[in-house]
ChimeraX commands (.cxc) that place a marker at each C-alpha (Angstrom):
marker #1 position -1.85,-63.12,-15.82 radius 0.5
marker #1 position -0.27,-66.44,-16.40 radius 0.5
marker #1 position -3.11,-68.18,-14.36 radius 0.5
marker #1 position -5.79,-66.28,-16.90 radius 0.5
marker #1 position -4.07,-67.15,-19.92 radius 0.5
marker #1 position -3.32,-71.04,-18.77 radius 0.5
marker #1 position -7.19,-71.10,-18.02 radius 0.5
marker #1 position -7.94,-69.99,-21.83 radius 0.5
marker #1 position -5.42,-72.66,-23.21 radius 0.5
marker #1 position -7.28,-75.09,-20.88 radius 0.5
marker #1 position -10.38,-74.54,-22.01 radius 0.5
marker #1 position -8.95,-74.55,-26.11 radius 0.5
marker #1 position -7.39,-77.89,-25.73 radius 0.5
marker #1 position -10.06,-80.67,-25.14 radius 0.5
marker #1 position -12.27,-78.52,-28.19 radius 0.5
marker #1 position -8.89,-78.41,-30.61 radius 0.5
marker #1 position -8.15,-81.93,-29.65 radius 0.5
marker #1 position -11.14,-82.88,-31.42 radius 0.5
marker #1 position -10.26,-81.12,-34.55 radius 0.5
marker #1 position -6.85,-82.95,-34.75 radius 0.5
marker #1 position -4.88,-79.80,-33.05 radius 0.5
marker #1 position -2.34,-80.51,-30.78 radius 0.5
marker #1 position -0.33,-78.29,-28.03 radius 0.5
marker #1 position 3.20,-77.95,-29.69 radius 0.5
marker #1 position 4.62,-75.40,-26.61 radius 0.5
marker #1 position 3.84,-73.06,-24.64 radius 0.5
marker #1 position 5.66,-69.79,-23.37 radius 0.5
marker #1 position 4.90,-68.79,-19.68 radius 0.5
marker #1 position 6.78,-66.06,-18.85 radius 0.5
marker #1 position 5.60,-63.12,-16.52 radius 0.5
marker #1 position 5.81,-60.47,-19.88 radius 0.5
marker #1 position 5.37,-63.40,-22.61 radius 0.5
marker #1 position 2.73,-65.84,-22.56 radius 0.5
marker #1 position 2.26,-67.82,-25.78 radius 0.5
marker #1 position 0.84,-71.31,-26.87 radius 0.5
marker #1 position 1.04,-73.21,-30.36 radius 0.5
marker #1 position -1.62,-75.60,-31.67 radius 0.5
marker #1 position -0.84,-77.46,-35.04 radius 0.5
marker #1 position -2.38,-79.81,-37.23 radius 0.5
marker #1 position -0.83,-81.39,-40.23 radius 0.5
marker #1 position -1.64,-78.89,-42.61 radius 0.5
marker #1 position -2.46,-76.07,-40.31 radius 0.5
marker #1 position -1.22,-73.89,-37.02 radius 0.5
marker #1 position -2.74,-71.60,-34.76 radius 0.5
marker #1 position -0.95,-69.63,-32.49 radius 0.5
marker #1 position -2.53,-67.69,-29.25 radius 0.5
marker #1 position -0.61,-64.79,-27.05 radius 0.5
marker #1 position -1.71,-62.26,-24.68 radius 0.5
marker #1 position -0.48,-58.48,-25.50 radius 0.5
marker #1 position 0.26,-56.72,-22.12 radius 0.5
marker #1 position 0.13,-53.21,-23.69 radius 0.5
marker #1 position -3.23,-53.57,-25.37 radius 0.5
marker #1 position -4.65,-55.93,-22.71 radius 0.5
marker #1 position -5.98,-58.57,-25.36 radius 0.5
marker #1 position -5.70,-61.98,-26.10 radius 0.5
marker #1 position -4.88,-62.60,-29.74 radius 0.5
marker #1 position -5.34,-65.31,-32.13 radius 0.5
marker #1 position -2.92,-66.21,-35.22 radius 0.5
marker #1 position -3.23,-69.17,-37.67 radius 0.5
marker #1 position -1.44,-70.24,-40.89 radius 0.5
marker #1 position -1.15,-72.97,-43.10 radius 0.5
marker #1 position 1.47,-75.70,-42.00 radius 0.5
marker #1 position 5.00,-74.16,-43.15 radius 0.5
marker #1 position 3.20,-70.71,-43.88 radius 0.5
marker #1 position 3.45,-67.36,-42.10 radius 0.5
marker #1 position 0.89,-66.74,-39.33 radius 0.5
marker #1 position -1.86,-64.08,-39.87 radius 0.5
marker #1 position -3.88,-62.64,-37.19 radius 0.5
marker #1 position -7.35,-64.08,-37.00 radius 0.5
marker #1 position -9.06,-62.39,-33.73 radius 0.5
marker #1 position -8.61,-60.66,-30.76 radius 0.5
marker #1 position -10.61,-60.28,-27.41 radius 0.5
marker #1 position -9.82,-57.42,-25.07 radius 0.5
marker #1 position -8.89,-59.10,-21.61 radius 0.5
marker #1 position -8.23,-56.70,-18.38 radius 0.5
marker #1 position -7.53,-58.79,-15.54 radius 0.5
marker #1 position -7.12,-55.58,-13.70 radius 0.5
marker #1 position -10.35,-54.35,-14.87 radius 0.5
marker #1 position -12.28,-57.11,-12.91 radius 0.5
marker #1 position -12.18,-59.43,-16.15 radius 0.5
marker #1 position -12.23,-63.13,-15.17 radius 0.5
marker #1 position -13.70,-66.60,-16.16 radius 0.5
marker #1 position -16.51,-65.38,-18.02 radius 0.5
marker #1 position -14.28,-63.23,-20.07 radius 0.5
marker #1 position -11.84,-66.18,-20.64 radius 0.5
marker #1 position -14.66,-68.52,-21.95 radius 0.5
marker #1 position -16.15,-65.80,-24.19 radius 0.5
marker #1 position -12.87,-65.40,-25.61 radius 0.5
marker #1 position -12.13,-69.08,-25.94 radius 0.5
marker #1 position -15.70,-69.62,-27.52 radius 0.5
marker #1 position -14.59,-66.78,-30.43 radius 0.5
marker #1 position -11.36,-68.08,-31.31 radius 0.5
marker #1 position -12.93,-71.91,-31.48 radius 0.5
marker #1 position -15.72,-70.28,-33.73 radius 0.5
marker #1 position -12.62,-68.68,-35.86 radius 0.5
marker #1 position -10.58,-71.58,-35.86 radius 0.5
marker #1 position -13.74,-73.87,-37.24 radius 0.5
marker #1 position -14.37,-71.49,-40.00 radius 0.5
marker #1 position -12.70,-71.93,-43.38 radius 0.5
marker #1 position -9.28,-69.67,-43.60 radius 0.5
marker #1 position -9.45,-66.63,-45.70 radius 0.5
marker #1 position -7.69,-67.01,-49.38 radius 0.5
marker #1 position -3.90,-66.77,-49.49 radius 0.5
marker #1 position -2.61,-63.39,-50.35 radius 0.5
marker #1 position 0.45,-61.77,-51.22 radius 0.5
marker #1 position 2.56,-60.31,-48.81 radius 0.5
marker #1 position 1.94,-56.93,-49.96 radius 0.5
marker #1 position -1.69,-57.49,-50.15 radius 0.5
marker #1 position -1.56,-59.08,-46.74 radius 0.5
marker #1 position 0.08,-55.70,-45.14 radius 0.5
marker #1 position -2.41,-53.40,-46.81 radius 0.5
marker #1 position -5.40,-55.61,-45.69 radius 0.5
marker #1 position -4.28,-55.76,-42.01 radius 0.5
marker #1 position -3.63,-51.93,-42.38 radius 0.5
marker #1 position -7.31,-51.41,-43.19 radius 0.5
marker #1 position -8.85,-53.83,-40.94 radius 0.5
marker #1 position -7.28,-52.34,-37.82 radius 0.5
marker #1 position -8.38,-49.05,-38.67 radius 0.5
marker #1 position -11.84,-49.88,-40.25 radius 0.5
marker #1 position -15.45,-49.43,-38.98 radius 0.5
marker #1 position -16.01,-53.49,-39.42 radius 0.5
marker #1 position -12.98,-53.96,-37.29 radius 0.5
marker #1 position -14.18,-51.65,-34.80 radius 0.5
marker #1 position -17.71,-53.20,-35.01 radius 0.5
marker #1 position -16.45,-56.62,-34.19 radius 0.5
marker #1 position -14.75,-55.48,-31.27 radius 0.5
marker #1 position -17.62,-54.07,-29.25 radius 0.5
marker #1 position -19.00,-57.37,-28.03 radius 0.5
marker #1 position -15.19,-58.13,-25.89 radius 0.5
marker #1 position -16.97,-55.14,-23.98 radius 0.5
marker #1 position -20.64,-55.26,-24.69 radius 0.5
marker #1 position -21.07,-59.10,-24.17 radius 0.5
marker #1 position -24.62,-59.30,-24.86 radius 0.5
marker #1 position -23.58,-58.12,-28.56 radius 0.5
marker #1 position -22.13,-61.04,-29.26 radius 0.5
marker #1 position -25.43,-63.35,-30.43 radius 0.5
marker #1 position -26.78,-60.26,-32.51 radius 0.5
marker #1 position -23.54,-59.73,-34.15 radius 0.5
marker #1 position -23.29,-63.62,-35.47 radius 0.5
marker #1 position -26.94,-63.43,-36.70 radius 0.5
marker #1 position -26.22,-60.09,-38.23 radius 0.5
marker #1 position -23.27,-61.68,-40.29 radius 0.5
marker #1 position -25.40,-64.39,-41.04 radius 0.5
marker #1 position -28.03,-62.41,-42.16 radius 0.5
marker #1 position -26.17,-59.98,-44.37 radius 0.5
marker #1 position -23.31,-62.51,-45.17 radius 0.5
marker #1 position -21.21,-59.51,-43.88 radius 0.5
marker #1 position -20.81,-56.56,-41.39 radius 0.5
marker #1 position -23.40,-53.03,-41.87 radius 0.5
marker #1 position -21.15,-51.27,-39.09 radius 0.5
marker #1 position -23.27,-48.37,-39.00 radius 0.5
marker #1 position -26.76,-50.19,-38.93 radius 0.5
marker #1 position -25.35,-53.00,-35.98 radius 0.5
marker #1 position -24.11,-49.84,-33.83 radius 0.5
marker #1 position -27.69,-47.96,-34.49 radius 0.5
marker #1 position -29.63,-51.18,-33.90 radius 0.5
marker #1 position -27.79,-53.15,-31.59 radius 0.5
marker #1 position -24.64,-51.49,-29.87 radius 0.5
marker #1 position -26.12,-48.49,-28.95 radius 0.5
marker #1 position -29.11,-49.97,-26.99 radius 0.5
marker #1 position -26.62,-52.25,-25.00 radius 0.5
marker #1 position -24.61,-49.06,-24.36 radius 0.5
marker #1 position -27.63,-47.58,-22.80 radius 0.5
marker #1 position -28.30,-50.24,-20.67 radius 0.5
marker #1 position -24.80,-50.50,-19.22 radius 0.5
marker #1 position -25.13,-46.72,-18.52 radius 0.5
marker #1 position -28.54,-47.15,-16.96 radius 0.5
marker #1 position -27.73,-49.57,-15.06 radius 0.5
marker #1 position -24.68,-48.12,-13.61 radius 0.5
marker #1 position -23.32,-50.78,-11.33 radius 0.5
marker #1 position -20.33,-52.14,-13.68 radius 0.5
marker #1 position -18.09,-49.25,-13.52 radius 0.5
marker #1 position -15.12,-51.16,-14.88 radius 0.5
marker #1 position -17.00,-52.15,-18.24 radius 0.5
marker #1 position -18.09,-48.50,-18.27 radius 0.5
marker #1 position -14.83,-47.11,-18.42 radius 0.5
marker #1 position -13.77,-50.31,-20.52 radius 0.5
marker #1 position -16.37,-49.14,-23.25 radius 0.5
marker #1 position -15.20,-45.42,-23.10 radius 0.5
marker #1 position -11.44,-46.83,-23.57 radius 0.5
marker #1 position -12.49,-48.79,-26.50 radius 0.5
marker #1 position -14.27,-45.52,-28.40 radius 0.5
marker #1 position -11.36,-43.47,-27.38 radius 0.5
marker #1 position -8.56,-45.85,-28.95 radius 0.5
marker #1 position -10.59,-46.27,-32.09 radius 0.5
marker #1 position -11.52,-42.68,-32.34 radius 0.5
marker #1 position -7.71,-42.14,-32.33 radius 0.5
marker #1 position -6.84,-45.12,-34.73 radius 0.5
marker #1 position -9.83,-45.25,-36.74 radius 0.5
marker #1 position -10.55,-44.66,-40.24 radius 0.5
marker #1 position -13.00,-41.74,-41.14 radius 0.5
marker #1 position -16.35,-44.17,-41.34 radius 0.5
marker #1 position -15.08,-45.34,-37.71 radius 0.5
marker #1 position -15.10,-41.82,-36.36 radius 0.5
marker #1 position -18.13,-41.02,-37.68 radius 0.5
marker #1 position -19.91,-43.98,-36.31 radius 0.5
marker #1 position -18.17,-43.12,-32.91 radius 0.5
marker #1 position -19.60,-39.73,-32.70 radius 0.5
marker #1 position -22.70,-39.42,-35.21 radius 0.5
marker #1 position -24.30,-43.02,-33.95 radius 0.5
marker #1 position -22.37,-44.45,-30.65 radius 0.5
marker #1 position -22.24,-41.04,-28.63 radius 0.5
marker #1 position -25.07,-39.43,-30.29 radius 0.5
marker #1 position -27.07,-42.11,-28.38 radius 0.5
marker #1 position -26.12,-40.71,-25.06 radius 0.5
marker #1 position -28.89,-38.28,-24.34 radius 0.5
marker #1 position -29.23,-38.11,-20.48 radius 0.5
marker #1 position -26.85,-35.09,-19.09 radius 0.5
marker #1 position -25.43,-37.25,-16.34 radius 0.5
marker #1 position -24.69,-39.57,-18.48 radius 0.5
marker #1 position -22.93,-37.38,-21.36 radius 0.5
marker #1 position -20.96,-35.38,-18.11 radius 0.5
marker #1 position -19.68,-38.93,-17.38 radius 0.5
marker #1 position -18.74,-39.73,-21.01 radius 0.5
marker #1 position -17.04,-36.70,-21.14 radius 0.5
marker #1 position -14.59,-37.41,-18.11 radius 0.5
marker #1 position -13.88,-40.75,-19.28 radius 0.5
marker #1 position -13.26,-40.49,-23.09 radius 0.5
marker #1 position -9.91,-39.02,-24.43 radius 0.5
marker #1 position -9.43,-35.33,-24.98 radius 0.5
marker #1 position -9.44,-35.67,-28.69 radius 0.5
marker #1 position -12.47,-37.63,-29.06 radius 0.5
marker #1 position -14.25,-35.34,-26.17 radius 0.5
marker #1 position -13.18,-32.12,-28.32 radius 0.5
marker #1 position -14.55,-33.68,-31.64 radius 0.5
marker #1 position -17.87,-35.28,-29.89 radius 0.5
marker #1 position -18.84,-31.47,-28.58 radius 0.5
marker #1 position -18.14,-30.17,-32.04 radius 0.5
marker #1 position -20.03,-32.76,-33.63 radius 0.5
marker #1 position -23.24,-32.43,-31.65 radius 0.5
marker #1 position -24.10,-29.61,-34.22 radius 0.5
marker #1 position -24.47,-32.15,-36.99 radius 0.5
marker #1 position -26.88,-34.31,-34.81 radius 0.5
marker #1 position -30.29,-34.68,-36.41 radius 0.5
marker #1 position -28.62,-34.35,-39.84 radius 0.5
marker #1 position -28.97,-37.74,-42.28 radius 0.5
marker #1 position -25.47,-38.47,-41.68 radius 0.5
marker #1 position -24.78,-42.32,-42.94 radius 0.5
marker #1 position -21.05,-43.11,-42.59 radius 0.5
marker #1 position -21.37,-46.03,-45.04 radius 0.5
marker #1 position -22.14,-43.35,-48.18 radius 0.5
marker #1 position -19.23,-41.68,-49.39 radius 0.5
marker #1 position -20.89,-38.27,-49.81 radius 0.5
marker #1 position -21.53,-38.31,-45.87 radius 0.5
marker #1 position -17.68,-39.12,-44.99 radius 0.5
marker #1 position -17.14,-36.07,-47.15 radius 0.5
marker #1 position -19.30,-33.92,-45.01 radius 0.5
marker #1 position -17.73,-35.64,-41.80 radius 0.5
marker #1 position -14.28,-35.06,-43.31 radius 0.5
marker #1 position -15.10,-31.35,-44.10 radius 0.5
marker #1 position -16.62,-30.70,-39.92 radius 0.5
marker #1 position -13.03,-32.54,-38.94 radius 0.5
marker #1 position -10.78,-30.21,-40.96 radius 0.5
marker #1 position -12.93,-27.09,-39.28 radius 0.5
marker #1 position -11.98,-28.69,-35.71 radius 0.5
marker #1 position -8.34,-29.27,-36.67 radius 0.5
marker #1 position -8.38,-25.59,-37.65 radius 0.5
marker #1 position -9.95,-24.27,-33.89 radius 0.5
marker link #1:1,2 radius 0.2
marker link #1:2,3 radius 0.2
marker link #1:3,4 radius 0.2
marker link #1:4,5 radius 0.2
marker link #1:5,6 radius 0.2
marker link #1:6,7 radius 0.2
marker link #1:7,8 radius 0.2
marker link #1:8,9 radius 0.2
marker link #1:9,10 radius 0.2
marker link #1:10,11 radius 0.2
marker link #1:11,12 radius 0.2
marker link #1:12,13 radius 0.2
marker link #1:13,14 radius 0.2
marker link #1:14,15 radius 0.2
marker link #1:15,16 radius 0.2
marker link #1:16,17 radius 0.2
marker link #1:17,18 radius 0.2
marker link #1:18,19 radius 0.2
marker link #1:19,20 radius 0.2
marker link #1:20,21 radius 0.2
marker link #1:21,22 radius 0.2
marker link #1:22,23 radius 0.2
marker link #1:23,24 radius 0.2
marker link #1:24,25 radius 0.2
marker link #1:25,26 radius 0.2
marker link #1:26,27 radius 0.2
marker link #1:27,28 radius 0.2
marker link #1:28,29 radius 0.2
marker link #1:29,30 radius 0.2
marker link #1:30,31 radius 0.2
marker link #1:31,32 radius 0.2
marker link #1:32,33 radius 0.2
marker link #1:33,34 radius 0.2
marker link #1:34,35 radius 0.2
marker link #1:35,36 radius 0.2
marker link #1:36,37 radius 0.2
marker link #1:37,38 radius 0.2
marker link #1:38,39 radius 0.2
marker link #1:39,40 radius 0.2
marker link #1:40,41 radius 0.2
marker link #1:41,42 radius 0.2
marker link #1:42,43 radius 0.2
marker link #1:43,44 radius 0.2
marker link #1:44,45 radius 0.2
marker link #1:45,46 radius 0.2
marker link #1:46,47 radius 0.2
marker link #1:47,48 radius 0.2
marker link #1:48,49 radius 0.2
marker link #1:49,50 radius 0.2
marker link #1:50,51 radius 0.2
marker link #1:51,52 radius 0.2
marker link #1:52,53 radius 0.2
marker link #1:53,54 radius 0.2
marker link #1:54,55 radius 0.2
marker link #1:55,56 radius 0.2
marker link #1:56,57 radius 0.2
marker link #1:57,58 radius 0.2
marker link #1:58,59 radius 0.2
marker link #1:59,60 radius 0.2
marker link #1:60,61 radius 0.2
marker link #1:61,62 radius 0.2
marker link #1:62,63 radius 0.2
marker link #1:63,64 radius 0.2
marker link #1:64,65 radius 0.2
marker link #1:65,66 radius 0.2
marker link #1:66,67 radius 0.2
marker link #1:67,68 radius 0.2
marker link #1:68,69 radius 0.2
marker link #1:69,70 radius 0.2
marker link #1:70,71 radius 0.2
marker link #1:71,72 radius 0.2
marker link #1:72,73 radius 0.2
marker link #1:73,74 radius 0.2
marker link #1:74,75 radius 0.2
marker link #1:75,76 radius 0.2
marker link #1:76,77 radius 0.2
marker link #1:77,78 radius 0.2
marker link #1:78,79 radius 0.2
marker link #1:79,80 radius 0.2
marker link #1:80,81 radius 0.2
marker link #1:81,82 radius 0.2
marker link #1:82,83 radius 0.2
marker link #1:83,84 radius 0.2
marker link #1:84,85 radius 0.2
marker link #1:85,86 radius 0.2
marker link #1:86,87 radius 0.2
marker link #1:87,88 radius 0.2
marker link #1:88,89 radius 0.2
marker link #1:89,90 radius 0.2
marker link #1:90,91 radius 0.2
marker link #1:91,92 radius 0.2
marker link #1:92,93 radius 0.2
marker link #1:93,94 radius 0.2
marker link #1:94,95 radius 0.2
marker link #1:95,96 radius 0.2
marker link #1:96,97 radius 0.2
marker link #1:97,98 radius 0.2
marker link #1:98,99 radius 0.2
marker link #1:99,100 radius 0.2
marker link #1:100,101 radius 0.2
marker link #1:101,102 radius 0.2
marker link #1:102,103 radius 0.2
marker link #1:103,104 radius 0.2
marker link #1:104,105 radius 0.2
marker link #1:105,106 radius 0.2
marker link #1:106,107 radius 0.2
marker link #1:107,108 radius 0.2
marker link #1:108,109 radius 0.2
marker link #1:109,110 radius 0.2
marker link #1:110,111 radius 0.2
marker link #1:111,112 radius 0.2
marker link #1:112,113 radius 0.2
marker link #1:113,114 radius 0.2
marker link #1:114,115 radius 0.2
marker link #1:115,116 radius 0.2
marker link #1:116,117 radius 0.2
marker link #1:117,118 radius 0.2
marker link #1:118,119 radius 0.2
marker link #1:119,120 radius 0.2
marker link #1:120,121 radius 0.2
marker link #1:121,122 radius 0.2
marker link #1:122,123 radius 0.2
marker link #1:123,124 radius 0.2
marker link #1:124,125 radius 0.2
marker link #1:125,126 radius 0.2
marker link #1:126,127 radius 0.2
marker link #1:127,128 radius 0.2
marker link #1:128,129 radius 0.2
marker link #1:129,130 radius 0.2
marker link #1:130,131 radius 0.2
marker link #1:131,132 radius 0.2
marker link #1:132,133 radius 0.2
marker link #1:133,134 radius 0.2
marker link #1:134,135 radius 0.2
marker link #1:135,136 radius 0.2
marker link #1:136,137 radius 0.2
marker link #1:137,138 radius 0.2
marker link #1:138,139 radius 0.2
marker link #1:139,140 radius 0.2
marker link #1:140,141 radius 0.2
marker link #1:141,142 radius 0.2
marker link #1:142,143 radius 0.2
marker link #1:143,144 radius 0.2
marker link #1:144,145 radius 0.2
marker link #1:145,146 radius 0.2
marker link #1:146,147 radius 0.2
marker link #1:147,148 radius 0.2
marker link #1:148,149 radius 0.2
marker link #1:149,150 radius 0.2
marker link #1:150,151 radius 0.2
marker link #1:151,152 radius 0.2
marker link #1:152,153 radius 0.2
marker link #1:153,154 radius 0.2
marker link #1:154,155 radius 0.2
marker link #1:155,156 radius 0.2
marker link #1:156,157 radius 0.2
marker link #1:157,158 radius 0.2
marker link #1:158,159 radius 0.2
marker link #1:159,160 radius 0.2
marker link #1:160,161 radius 0.2
marker link #1:161,162 radius 0.2
marker link #1:162,163 radius 0.2
marker link #1:163,164 radius 0.2
marker link #1:164,165 radius 0.2
marker link #1:165,166 radius 0.2
marker link #1:166,167 radius 0.2
marker link #1:167,168 radius 0.2
marker link #1:168,169 radius 0.2
marker link #1:169,170 radius 0.2
marker link #1:170,171 radius 0.2
marker link #1:171,172 radius 0.2
marker link #1:172,173 radius 0.2
marker link #1:173,174 radius 0.2
marker link #1:174,175 radius 0.2
marker link #1:175,176 radius 0.2
marker link #1:176,177 radius 0.2
marker link #1:177,178 radius 0.2
marker link #1:178,179 radius 0.2
marker link #1:179,180 radius 0.2
marker link #1:180,181 radius 0.2
marker link #1:181,182 radius 0.2
marker link #1:182,183 radius 0.2
marker link #1:183,184 radius 0.2
marker link #1:184,185 radius 0.2
marker link #1:185,186 radius 0.2
marker link #1:186,187 radius 0.2
marker link #1:187,188 radius 0.2
marker link #1:188,189 radius 0.2
marker link #1:189,190 radius 0.2
marker link #1:190,191 radius 0.2
marker link #1:191,192 radius 0.2
marker link #1:192,193 radius 0.2
marker link #1:193,194 radius 0.2
marker link #1:194,195 radius 0.2
marker link #1:195,196 radius 0.2
marker link #1:196,197 radius 0.2
marker link #1:197,198 radius 0.2
marker link #1:198,199 radius 0.2
marker link #1:199,200 radius 0.2
marker link #1:200,201 radius 0.2
marker link #1:201,202 radius 0.2
marker link #1:202,203 radius 0.2
marker link #1:203,204 radius 0.2
marker link #1:204,205 radius 0.2
marker link #1:205,206 radius 0.2
marker link #1:206,207 radius 0.2
marker link #1:207,208 radius 0.2
marker link #1:208,209 radius 0.2
marker link #1:209,210 radius 0.2
marker link #1:210,211 radius 0.2
marker link #1:211,212 radius 0.2
marker link #1:212,213 radius 0.2
marker link #1:213,214 radius 0.2
marker link #1:214,215 radius 0.2
marker link #1:215,216 radius 0.2
marker link #1:216,217 radius 0.2
marker link #1:217,218 radius 0.2
marker link #1:218,219 radius 0.2
marker link #1:219,220 radius 0.2
marker link #1:220,221 radius 0.2
marker link #1:221,222 radius 0.2
marker link #1:222,223 radius 0.2
marker link #1:223,224 radius 0.2
marker link #1:224,225 radius 0.2
marker link #1:225,226 radius 0.2
marker link #1:226,227 radius 0.2
marker link #1:227,228 radius 0.2
marker link #1:228,229 radius 0.2
marker link #1:229,230 radius 0.2
marker link #1:230,231 radius 0.2
marker link #1:231,232 radius 0.2
marker link #1:232,233 radius 0.2
marker link #1:233,234 radius 0.2
marker link #1:234,235 radius 0.2
marker link #1:235,236 radius 0.2
marker link #1:236,237 radius 0.2
marker link #1:237,238 radius 0.2
marker link #1:238,239 radius 0.2
marker link #1:239,240 radius 0.2
marker link #1:240,241 radius 0.2
marker link #1:241,242 radius 0.2
marker link #1:242,243 radius 0.2
marker link #1:243,244 radius 0.2
marker link #1:244,245 radius 0.2
marker link #1:245,246 radius 0.2
marker link #1:246,247 radius 0.2
marker link #1:247,248 radius 0.2
marker link #1:248,249 radius 0.2
marker link #1:249,250 radius 0.2
marker link #1:250,251 radius 0.2
marker link #1:251,252 radius 0.2
marker link #1:252,253 radius 0.2
marker link #1:253,254 radius 0.2
marker link #1:254,255 radius 0.2
marker link #1:255,256 radius 0.2
marker link #1:256,257 radius 0.2
marker link #1:257,258 radius 0.2
view
């Protein structure tokens, strides 16, 4: 993994140098990979999470506390290589070139982080790390709406991309990573995230063979919820609306009683 991390940093150095960043230090241990860049008034740290298999970007004002600004799934055992490293570098560069979010209190930062990592928006932003052809559409989506509409994006972009991946069938590692993402986000996600995964993403799989494949790849909790949730298919459930989240919560409660 050390070679992959140094390759990522190698791609960032020339671009960040042009923006005034200097590489202040690196830690390249077998179980700890990180690098710190800094300007006169800002700093950025990049590390690799071995448990979650992701590159992570943190940024802060000079002398301030780091705040997580982005992540990019990267699994060297799953076949990820140069193309994914380049995509991760581009994502982080886009983030560092953007204006930082306003400074919040410690309490607010803790609340936002908790909400973000469980939200449908967080889930939507992670999709291009697996379905890479969703990256440009997501950028255009954000530019058009000036925000992320998770259910709309997943219905219009992510579902067709998923179908293309499954219909092709040749990239078994990417298929496995996609269902792993759904499983993890279903376990950790809020009601909006869970509703989108079951009522939008998985509802887009209508091929019996692909349904059987998906059920083999996803976790037991998501599999049970999906099987139960199929009876709601065809009904108008839009996760962004409170009344529909309530409807989804009711079926989730019934599921838990089974």
